[in-house]
Each structure stands twice: as C-alpha cells, then as structure tokens.
C-alpha positions, 0 to 999 in steps of 0.5 A: 965744182959747182961754185967754180962753174959759176965763178968762171962765168963771173970771171969771164965777164970781169975779164972782158971789162978789165981787158976793155979798160986796158986797151992793150988787146984788140976787140977780136982777141977779147971777144974770142977769149970771152966766147971761149970761156963762156962756151966752156962754162956752158959745157960744164953747166950742161954736164952738171945739169945732167948729173942732177937729172941722172940722180933724180935731183932736177928740183935742186938744179932748178932751185940753184938756177932760180937763185942764181937768176935772182942774184943776177937780177939784184946785181943788175939793178941800178942803185937807188940814187940812179932811178929816174925819179930820184935823179929828176928830183935831185936836179930839180931841188938843185935848180938845175931843172925847172919847168922841164928845162935844164939850166946849163949855167949851173952845170959849168964851174 
C-alpha cells in the first residue's frame, strides 16, 4: 500500500509530461487529471500518516518522508556535465567561448 501511494504520485507527474508531449489534450484537461491524482494521493498519504501516528510509529513515518525527500533531491539534481562551471569550461576548451564572448561562427555548421 505504501509503495503504491508514492508510485501514484510519480505516475501522476509522468502522466503530465507524457500528456504534454502528446499534444492531444487541452491544458485544462491535463491540469484537471494531474490535480485530481495529486489530491487523491495526498488524501491517502494523510490517512497513512494517521495510521503510523495511531500505532505509535510516527518516527518511522518521519524517516520514510525524509528518505523520500532525499531521493527526490537526488533525482532533481542536474547531471554533472550540465553544471555551469563544467559547461563554461566545455565551451571555452572548444573555442566557442573566449574572454566572455561567444564565437557564433563555431555554433553553425
């Protein structure tokens, strides 16, 4: 049950991305689907939290939420090659960027 709750949140986000790519649905319809899915998962999450509280295991709930937040942060981090410093270095070593100026002729085939 717990795994399905968090999978549902993830699936709602993925569904939004896929629906936007599809272009077959209106933004309103997509927004309504996403908000309804998130509302349902929030309701289930609060009921689940209450179960942990009633059984005296709120510490376990807090650990679960902390771990999920940590994993979300890890997922949200940019790949190493996209960091600003590394990208700047990449452009500079390829001759695209020198003295803070972009050499546009190198950007065109």
